[in-house]
C-alpha positions as CSV (number, residue, x, y, z in Angstrom):
1,M,29.1,18.7,6.9
2,L,25.3,18.8,6.7
3,T,24.2,20.5,3.5
4,L,20.4,20.3,3.8
5,P,18.8,23.7,3.1
6,L,17.3,25.5,6.1
7,E,15.4,28.8,5.9
8,P,16.7,31.6,8.2
9,T,14.7,32.5,11.3
10,D,12.6,35.6,11.4
11,D,12.2,38.1,14.3
12,R,8.6,38.7,13.2
13,A,7.6,35.1,14.0
14,N,5.1,34.9,16.8
15,P,4.5,31.4,18.1
16,A,2.0,30.8,20.9
17,F,4.8,29.2,23.0
18,R,8.5,29.9,23.2
19,D,9.7,27.5,25.8
20,V,8.7,24.4,27.7
21,T,6.5,26.3,30.3
22,S,4.4,28.2,27.8
23,C,4.2,25.0,25.6
24,E,2.8,23.0,28.6
25,L,0.1,25.7,29.1
26,W,-0.8,25.8,25.4
27,L,-1.1,22.0,25.2
28,A,-3.3,21.9,28.3
29,Q,-5.9,24.1,26.5
30,L,-5.6,22.3,23.1
31,Q,-9.1,20.8,22.4
32,L,-8.9,17.4,20.8
33,T,-12.6,17.0,20.2
34,N,-12.3,18.7,16.8
35,L,-9.4,16.7,15.3
36,Q,-9.0,18.7,12.1
37,L,-8.9,22.0,14.1
38,A,-6.4,20.6,16.6
39,H,-4.2,19.3,13.8
40,N,-4.3,22.7,12.0
41,K,-3.3,24.5,15.2
42,L,-0.4,22.2,15.8
43,L,0.9,22.6,12.3
44,I,0.6,26.4,12.4
45,Q,2.3,26.8,15.8
46,I,5.1,24.3,15.1
47,S,5.8,26.0,11.8
48,E,5.8,29.4,13.5
49,L,8.1,28.0,16.2
50,N,10.5,26.9,13.5
51,R,10.8,30.4,12.2
52,Y,11.3,31.9,15.6
53,P,14.9,32.6,16.7
54,M,15.6,31.0,20.1
55,R,18.2,29.1,22.0
56,G,18.8,25.6,20.7
57,L,18.3,23.9,24.0
58,D,14.9,25.6,24.6
59,R,13.8,24.6,21.1
60,F,14.9,21.0,21.7
61,N,13.0,20.7,25.0
62,T,9.9,22.2,23.5
63,L,9.9,19.8,20.6
64,E,10.4,16.9,22.9
65,L,7.4,18.0,24.9
66,L,5.3,18.2,21.7
67,R,6.2,14.7,20.4
68,E,3.6,12.7,22.2
69,T,0.7,15.1,21.2
70,V,1.9,15.3,17.6
71,N,2.1,11.5,17.3
72,H,-1.3,11.0,18.8
73,I,-3.0,13.5,16.6
74,Q,-1.2,12.4,13.5
75,E,-2.2,8.8,14.0
76,D,-5.9,9.7,14.6
77,Y,-6.0,12.1,11.7
78,A,-4.4,9.5,9.3
79,K,-7.2,7.1,10.1
80,K,-9.4,9.3,8.0
81,L,-7.5,8.1,5.0
82,A,-7.4,4.5,5.9
83,G,-8.7,2.3,3.1
84,K,-9.7,5.2,0.9
85,P,-9.8,4.5,-2.8
86,L,-7.3,6.3,-5.1
87,P,-6.9,8.9,-6.2
88,L,-7.9,10.8,-3.0
89,N,-10.6,13.4,-3.4
90,A,-9.9,17.1,-2.7
91,I,-10.8,16.9,1.0
92,E,-8.8,13.8,1.6
93,M,-5.8,15.2,-0.3
94,A,-5.9,18.3,1.8
95,A,-5.8,16.1,5.0
96,F,-2.9,14.0,3.5
97,A,-0.9,17.2,2.6
98,S,-1.4,18.5,6.2
99,I,-0.2,15.3,7.7
100,I,2.9,15.3,5.5
101,Q,3.6,19.0,6.4
102,L,3.4,18.3,10.1
103,W,5.9,15.5,9.9
104,Q,8.2,17.7,7.9
105,A,7.7,20.6,10.4
106,M,8.9,18.4,13.2
107,M,11.9,17.3,11.2
108,L,12.8,20.9,10.4
109,G,12.5,21.8,14.1
110,Y,15.1,19.1,15.0
111,Q,17.2,20.2,12.1
112,R,17.4,23.7,13.6
113,C,18.6,22.1,16.8
114,L,21.2,20.1,14.8
115,Q,22.4,23.2,13.0
116,A,22.7,25.1,16.3
117,C,24.8,22.2,17.6
118,I,27.0,22.3,14.5
119,S,27.4,26.0,14.9
120,G,28.9,25.5,18.4
121,E,26.1,26.0,20.9
122,K,27.8,24.4,23.9
123,A,24.6,23.3,25.7
124,L,23.8,21.1,22.8
125,A,27.1,19.3,22.4
126,K,26.0,16.1,24.0
127,H,22.7,15.9,22.1
128,G,24.0,15.5,18.5
129,A,23.0,11.8,18.2
130,V,19.5,12.6,19.5
131,F,19.1,15.4,16.9
132,C,20.2,13.2,14.0
133,Q,18.0,10.3,15.2
134,R,14.9,12.6,15.5
135,C,15.5,14.1,12.1
136,L,15.8,10.6,10.6
137,F,12.7,9.5,12.5
138,Y,10.5,12.3,11.2
139,S,11.9,12.0,7.6
140,G,11.0,8.3,7.9
141,M,7.5,9.1,9.1
142,E,7.0,11.3,6.1
143,I,8.0,8.5,3.8
144,F,5.9,5.9,5.7
145,E,2.8,8.2,5.5
146,H,3.2,8.1,1.7
147,L,3.6,4.3,1.7
148,R,0.4,3.6,3.7
149,T,-1.7,6.2,1.8
150,G,-0.5,4.9,-1.6
151,Y,1.2,8.0,-3.0
152,E,4.8,7.8,-4.3
153,F,7.1,10.2,-2.4
154,S,9.6,12.7,-3.9
155,P,13.1,11.4,-4.4
156,A,14.1,14.5,-2.4
157,L,13.1,12.6,0.7
158,W,15.8,10.0,0.0
159,H,18.4,12.8,-0.4
160,Q,17.2,14.1,3.0
161,M,17.5,10.7,4.7
162,H,20.9,9.9,3.1
163,A,22.4,13.3,4.0
164,L,21.2,13.0,7.6
165,Y,22.7,9.5,8.0
166,A,26.0,10.5,6.3
167,Y,26.4,13.3,8.7
168,A,25.7,11.0,11.7
169,E,28.1,8.5,10.4
170,Q,30.8,11.0,9.6
171,N,30.6,12.3,13.2
172,K,30.4,8.8,14.7
173,L,26.9,9.4,16.0
174,H,25.1,6.7,14.0
175,Q,25.5,3.9,16.5
176,T,25.0,5.9,19.6
177,E,21.9,4.7,21.5
178,V,19.4,7.4,22.4
179,S,16.2,7.3,24.4
180,D,12.9,7.3,22.5
181,P,9.8,7.3,24.8
182,L,7.4,7.0,21.8
183,N,8.8,3.6,21.0
184,G,9.4,2.5,24.6
185,H,13.0,1.3,23.9
186,P,16.4,2.9,23.0
187,T,17.2,3.4,19.3
188,S,19.9,4.9,17.1
189,C,20.4,6.6,13.8
190,V,21.4,3.3,12.1
191,R,18.2,1.6,13.3
192,S,16.0,4.5,12.2
193,Y,17.7,4.6,8.8
194,S,17.7,0.9,8.1
195,K,14.1,0.6,9.1
196,V,13.0,3.0,6.4
197,L,15.3,1.4,3.8
198,L,13.9,-2.0,4.5
199,A,10.3,-0.9,4.6
200,C,10.6,0.7,1.2
201,Y,12.4,-2.3,-0.3
202,A,9.6,-4.7,0.8
203,N,7.4,-3.8,-2.2
204,P,5.1,-1.6,0.0
205,A,2.8,-0.8,-3.0
206,Q,1.9,-4.4,-3.2
207,M,1.2,-4.8,0.6
208,T,-2.1,-4.3,2.4
209,R,-2.3,-1.5,4.9
210,W,-2.2,-4.1,7.7
211,Q,0.9,-5.8,6.3
212,L,2.6,-2.4,5.9
213,Q,1.7,-1.4,9.5
214,Q,2.8,-4.7,10.9
215,T,6.1,-4.6,9.0
216,N,6.8,-1.2,10.5
217,I,6.1,-2.5,14.0
218,W,8.3,-5.6,13.5
219,L,11.2,-3.6,12.0
220,S,11.4,-1.4,15.2
221,T,12.7,-4.5,16.9
222,W,14.4,-6.4,14.0
223,C,16.6,-3.4,13.0
224,N,18.7,-4.3,16.1
225,E,20.0,-7.1,13.9
226,I,21.0,-4.8,10.9
227,T,24.3,-3.2,10.3
228,V,25.1,-0.6,7.7
229,S,28.7,-1.0,6.6
230,R,31.2,0.3,4.0
231,S,32.1,-3.3,3.1
232,C,30.3,-6.6,2.8
233,H,30.9,-10.3,3.0
234,I,29.1,-12.8,0.8
235,S,28.6,-16.4,2.0
236,K,27.5,-19.2,-0.4
237,N,23.9,-20.1,0.0
238,D,23.3,-17.2,2.4
239,A,21.2,-14.1,1.8
240,K,23.2,-11.5,-0.1
241,P,23.6,-8.0,1.2
242,L,21.6,-5.1,-0.1
243,A,23.3,-1.8,-1.1
244,V,22.4,1.9,-0.9
245,N,24.2,4.9,-2.4
246,L,24.3,7.9,0.0
247,A,24.9,10.2,-2.9
248,S,21.7,9.1,-4.8
249,T,18.0,9.8,-4.6
250,Q,17.1,6.1,-4.4
251,G,16.7,3.5,-1.6
252,L,18.1,0.0,-1.3
253,Q,19.2,-1.8,-4.5
254,R,20.2,-5.4,-5.3
255,F,23.8,-6.1,-4.6
256,E,24.6,-7.5,-8.0
257,G,26.1,-5.0,-10.4
258,F,26.0,-2.2,-7.9
259,P,29.0,0.2,-8.4
260,R,31.4,0.4,-5.5
261,N,32.5,3.8,-4.3
262,D,32.9,5.8,-1.1
263,A,29.2,6.7,-0.9
264,V,28.0,3.0,-1.0
265,R,26.9,1.3,2.1
266,Y,25.8,-2.3,2.6
267,L,23.1,-4.0,4.7
268,A,24.0,-7.5,5.7
269,M,20.8,-9.7,5.3
270,V,22.1,-12.9,6.8
271,P,21.1,-12.1,10.5
272,L,17.6,-11.0,9.4
273,S,17.2,-14.0,7.1
274,K,18.0,-16.3,10.0
275,L,15.5,-14.5,12.3
276,L,12.7,-14.6,9.7
277,R,13.3,-18.3,8.9
278,V,13.2,-19.3,12.6
279,K,9.9,-17.4,13.1
280,I,8.5,-19.1,10.0
281,I,9.5,-22.5,11.2
282,L,8.0,-21.9,14.7
283,L,4.7,-20.7,13.3
284,K,4.6,-23.8,11.0
285,Q,5.2,-26.0,14.1
286,G,2.1,-24.5,15.7
287,Q,3.4,-21.7,17.9
288,T,1.3,-18.6,18.2
289,P,2.5,-15.1,17.0
290,Q,2.7,-14.1,20.6
291,Q,5.0,-17.0,21.5
292,T,7.3,-16.2,18.5
293,G,7.5,-12.5,19.5
294,L,5.3,-11.2,16.7
295,G,2.7,-9.5,18.9
296,D,-0.6,-10.3,20.6
297,Q,-4.0,-11.0,18.8
298,L,-2.5,-11.6,15.4
299,D,-3.6,-14.3,13.0
300,S,-0.9,-17.1,12.6
301,H,-1.7,-17.6,8.9
302,A,-1.6,-13.9,8.1
303,C,1.7,-13.6,10.0
304,L,3.2,-16.6,8.2
305,D,2.2,-15.2,4.8
306,L,3.8,-11.8,5.6
307,L,7.0,-13.3,7.0
308,T,7.3,-15.4,3.9
309,L,6.8,-12.4,1.7
310,L,9.3,-10.3,3.6
311,H,11.9,-13.0,3.3
312,Q,11.4,-13.2,-0.4
313,C,11.7,-9.5,-0.8
314,W,14.7,-8.9,1.4
315,C,16.7,-12.2,1.4
316,E,16.1,-14.1,-1.8
317,E,17.8,-13.5,-5.2
318,Q,15.7,-12.1,-7.9
319,H,15.6,-15.3,-9.9
320,M,14.2,-17.1,-6.9
321,R,11.3,-14.7,-6.6
322,R,8.1,-16.1,-7.8
323,N,6.2,-15.1,-11.0
324,Q,8.7,-12.6,-12.5
325,R,6.9,-10.4,-15.0
326,R,7.8,-9.6,-18.6
327,S,7.4,-6.1,-20.2
328,T,4.4,-5.7,-22.5
329,A,3.4,-2.1,-23.1
330,L,0.0,-3.2,-24.3
331,H,-3.1,-1.0,-24.5
332,V,-6.1,-2.3,-22.4
333,E,-9.6,-1.1,-21.5
334,I,-11.1,-1.7,-18.1
335,C,-14.3,-1.2,-16.3
336,V,-15.3,-1.6,-12.6
337,K,-18.5,-2.3,-10.7
338,T,-20.5,-5.5,-11.2
339,E,-23.4,-4.2,-13.3
340,R,-21.1,-2.2,-15.6
341,I,-18.9,-5.3,-16.1
342,Y,-22.0,-7.4,-16.8
343,A,-23.3,-4.8,-19.4
344,H,-20.0,-5.0,-21.3
345,L,-19.7,-8.8,-21.1
346,F,-23.3,-9.4,-22.2
347,G,-23.7,-6.4,-24.4
348,K,-26.9,-5.2,-22.6
349,S,-27.5,-3.6,-19.3
350,F,-28.6,-5.9,-16.4
351,T,-32.3,-6.0,-15.6
352,S,-33.6,-7.3,-12.3
353,S,-37.0,-8.2,-13.7
354,D,-38.2,-11.8,-13.3
355,G,-38.5,-12.4,-17.0
356,Q,-35.8,-13.7,-19.2
357,L,-32.7,-11.7,-20.0
358,D,-33.2,-9.3,-22.8
359,S,-35.0,-11.2,-25.6
360,L,-33.4,-9.2,-28.5
361,A,-30.0,-9.8,-27.2
362,L,-30.7,-13.5,-26.7
363,K,-31.9,-13.8,-30.4
364,Q,-28.8,-12.0,-31.5
365,I,-26.6,-14.4,-29.5
366,A,-28.6,-17.5,-30.8
367,T,-28.4,-16.4,-34.5
368,L,-25.0,-14.6,-34.7
369,G,-23.1,-15.9,-31.6
370,H,-22.8,-12.3,-30.3
371,V,-24.7,-9.1,-29.6
372,L,-24.7,-6.7,-32.6
373,Q,-22.0,-4.0,-32.5
374,A,-24.6,-1.3,-32.3
375,E,-25.9,-2.7,-29.0
376,R,-22.4,-2.9,-27.7
377,E,-21.7,0.7,-28.7
378,R,-24.8,1.8,-26.7
379,V,-23.4,0.0,-23.7
380,E,-20.0,1.7,-24.1
381,M,-21.7,5.1,-24.4
382,T,-23.6,4.4,-21.2
383,Y,-20.7,2.9,-19.3
384,P,-17.5,4.2,-20.9
385,L,-14.4,2.2,-20.6
386,E,-11.2,3.5,-19.2
387,N,-7.9,3.5,-21.2
388,W,-4.9,1.9,-19.4
389,R,-1.5,0.7,-20.4
390,M,-0.3,-2.8,-19.4
391,D,3.3,-2.3,-18.3
392,D,4.3,-5.9,-17.5
393,E,2.6,-9.2,-17.1
394,N,3.0,-12.8,-16.1
395,I,0.6,-15.8,-16.1
396,T,-1.1,-14.8,-12.9
397,G,-1.4,-11.0,-13.2
398,A,-0.1,-7.7,-14.6
399,R,0.8,-4.1,-13.7
400,L,-1.4,-1.4,-15.2
401,T,-1.1,2.4,-15.5
402,R,-4.1,4.6,-16.4
403,T,-3.6,6.8,-19.4
404,D,-6.9,8.6,-19.1
405,E,-6.7,11.8,-17.0
406,E,-9.8,10.9,-15.1
407,G,-11.7,7.7,-14.2
408,E,-13.1,5.6,-11.3
409,R,-11.3,5.5,-8.0
410,L,-9.8,2.1,-7.2
411,S,-9.2,0.2,-3.9
412,C,-7.3,-3.0,-3.2
413,N,-9.2,-6.3,-3.7
414,Q,-11.7,-4.7,-6.1
415,L,-13.2,-6.6,-9.0
416,I,-12.4,-5.3,-12.5
417,A,-12.8,-6.4,-16.1
418,L,-10.2,-5.8,-18.8
419,R,-9.6,-6.5,-22.4
420,R,-6.6,-6.1,-24.6
421,I,-6.6,-4.0,-27.7
422,S,-4.4,-4.6,-30.7
423,L,-3.2,-1.2,-31.7
424,R,-2.1,-2.5,-35.1
425,E,-5.5,-4.0,-36.1
426,G,-7.8,-2.2,-33.6
427,D,-9.2,-5.6,-32.6
428,R,-10.6,-6.0,-29.1
429,Q,-10.2,-9.3,-27.4
430,F,-12.6,-10.9,-24.9
431,F,-13.0,-9.5,-21.4
432,M,-11.2,-11.1,-18.5
433,L,-12.0,-10.6,-14.8
434,A,-9.3,-9.7,-12.3
435,T,-8.9,-8.2,-8.8
436,T,-6.7,-5.3,-7.8
437,A,-3.8,-6.6,-5.6
438,W,-2.5,-3.1,-4.9
439,V,-3.2,0.5,-6.0
440,N,-1.0,3.6,-5.9
441,M,-0.5,7.0,-7.3
442,T,2.8,7.9,-9.1
443,Q,4.8,11.1,-8.8
444,L,3.3,12.2,-12.1
445,G,-0.2,11.8,-10.8
446,Q,-1.0,8.5,-12.7
447,L,-3.0,5.7,-11.1
448,Q,-1.3,2.4,-11.1
449,T,-2.6,-1.0,-10.0
450,G,-1.3,-4.6,-9.8
451,I,-4.0,-7.1,-10.8
452,K,-4.5,-10.8,-10.3
453,Y,-6.3,-12.7,-13.0
454,L,-9.4,-14.8,-12.2
455,P,-9.2,-18.1,-14.1
456,G,-11.3,-18.6,-17.2
457,I,-13.3,-16.5,-19.6
458,P,-16.3,-15.1,-17.6
459,V,-19.9,-15.7,-18.6
460,P,-22.4,-13.1,-17.5
461,V,-25.4,-14.6,-15.6
462,S,-28.1,-13.6,-13.2
463,I,-28.6,-15.3,-9.9
464,S,-31.5,-15.4,-7.5
465,T,-32.5,-17.3,-4.4
466,T,-35.3,-19.8,-4.5
467,G,-38.5,-20.2,-2.4
468,I,-41.7,-18.2,-2.0
469,N,-39.9,-15.4,-0.1
470,P,-36.4,-15.0,-1.6
471,D,-34.1,-13.3,0.9
472,R,-31.9,-11.8,-1.8
473,P,-32.9,-9.7,-4.9
474,K,-32.0,-11.0,-8.3
475,T,-28.5,-9.8,-9.2
476,A,-25.8,-9.9,-11.8
477,A,-23.0,-12.5,-11.4
478,F,-20.4,-14.2,-13.5
479,L,-19.7,-17.9,-14.1
480,L,-16.1,-19.0,-14.4
481,P,-16.0,-22.3,-16.3
482,A,-14.0,-25.3,-15.1
483,L,-10.4,-25.5,-16.4
484,P,-9.4,-29.1,-16.3
485,V,-5.9,-28.4,-17.5
486,I,-5.1,-26.6,-14.3
487,K,-7.6,-28.7,-12.2
488,T,-9.8,-25.7,-11.4
489,P,-13.5,-26.4,-11.0
490,A,-16.2,-24.0,-12.1
491,S,-17.0,-21.1,-9.7
492,L,-19.2,-18.1,-9.4
493,I,-18.4,-14.4,-8.9
494,I,-21.2,-12.9,-6.8
495,P,-21.6,-9.7,-4.9
496,R,-20.0,-9.6,-1.4
497,G,-22.5,-10.4,1.3
498,W,-24.5,-12.6,-1.0
499,F,-22.9,-15.9,0.0
500,K,-24.2,-18.5,2.4
501,A,-22.9,-22.0,2.6
502,K,-25.4,-24.6,1.2
503,R,-27.7,-22.0,0.0
504,V,-29.7,-23.2,-3.0
505,I,-29.9,-20.6,-5.8
506,E,-30.9,-20.4,-9.5
507,I,-28.4,-19.4,-12.2
508,Q,-30.1,-17.9,-15.3
509,Q,-27.8,-18.2,-18.3
510,Q,-27.7,-16.1,-21.5
511,D,-29.9,-18.5,-23.4
512,G,-32.6,-18.4,-20.7
513,T,-31.6,-21.7,-19.2
514,I,-32.1,-21.9,-15.5
515,L,-29.7,-24.1,-13.5
516,A,-30.4,-24.9,-9.8
517,V,-27.2,-25.1,-7.7
518,R,-26.1,-25.4,-4.1
519,L,-23.4,-23.0,-2.9
520,G,-20.3,-24.7,-1.4
521,F,-17.6,-22.6,0.1
522,S,-16.0,-19.2,-0.3
523,V,-12.8,-19.4,-2.4
524,E,-11.8,-15.8,-2.0
525,C,-13.5,-12.6,-0.7
526,G,-12.7,-9.1,-2.0
527,L,-14.0,-5.6,-1.4
528,D,-17.1,-5.9,-3.7
529,Y,-17.1,-9.5,-4.7
530,E,-16.8,-13.1,-3.5
531,R,-15.7,-16.1,-5.5
532,V,-17.6,-19.2,-4.4
533,S,-17.8,-22.9,-5.3
534,F,-21.1,-24.7,-6.2
535,T,-22.5,-28.0,-7.2
536,S,-25.4,-28.7,-9.6
537,M,-28.6,-29.9,-7.9
538,D,-29.1,-32.4,-10.7
539,R,-25.9,-34.2,-9.6
540,G,-26.7,-33.9,-5.9
């Protein structure tokens, strides 16, 4: 029996349409030029339709007519949030909330149809599988919207998904194929359900928006290979199954140590593992993504990286995953933006004048080896540091949670500087540079990020182009020294858009020394920075 709550209908509800005919007329006059207004109208009218008492078949046909328009407007409206730094501002958050509400409104509409079917409305008897699939689809869209925006979703959504799938399974509707014009191919409850389970298990917070979108597209096809069963079979050297508890508010879990009871279901990963490995091999052999059935106009290297990542997440044991992190619970301070980072590393604000760097700071460095604490305190008053907690760490990176209530907004692939603080002694260590690999907001409203360390202790410098008419203004940069132990040559961190291969530039160091270098190649490029190689002009 389905136990999901459902508000009673209300005779006072007054939707603009009450059947397919009136809905067609309403959609024909819906103006899409103002996307926000059109979205608001849809949300209001579908919510009102959900309150309105009507025959289940009329409700179903009306909702089916609305699906294409809802999908189109939702996709376009969601583009307003694409790539936005977190946390979202008030306007963006309002748009995000409206998108979530519309997906939920569609789910509730089909839930009313399902409830009418359960209550014995004869005209709906043959549509039970469609109702369950649509409810699972829109519950999944609500979850996916959270994933691609970077906000954790409520565990209540897992309860909703599990309850819907459990009902479909109990009534032998879960494997029934149903038509879904939005996807262009038949689907089923088990495919819709397993698609969401696998998408959430693929470390979505650590994936780029493109990777998440592409995974969602691929899963629409790959889920034909997935079964959800009450039992599982384990073969030596094969991918182990994943487990989910239908009575819980969690998604997929590792098989090992998972309690066995009537509510547990297993997803066999062997078929998906074989599919992924074949596609990885074909790409390595030189086939294009289109030839391997991955889609048109996709980059082979990007597809190969994503397929490898997905195989690691879904099909490899935990001890086989790379770079496992250890818990730390350290306190760290961070700052963002190039000139702020420069000021904290150097102890003085950056100046774009053509003279030497700050003479007083240089004398302090020459005499004492560092800038006086008073100077650093002035910098920290001007550019306050944010307080974060380091939750876990490995040699390449860490996971951080902001403990301050407010701070800068963060995006993926953004340059940051951080330093650890010893709470016992109050000592502050040297700054390190890192980039944000992923960013998300927790249910408690805390900003989290996974960072990747840049090698070496950074040295603040200024760089400028040479010649009579330099084509770039003098700017702050960071020199990362060579690390022979790990065979890493020296490199420069410069603002994005500044790099040009073979460009000759001057690096002005802290002691005033000027070094002429020739830029080589771009090692990596982020949102606001680029790491580049260089060679000294003195050595040719």
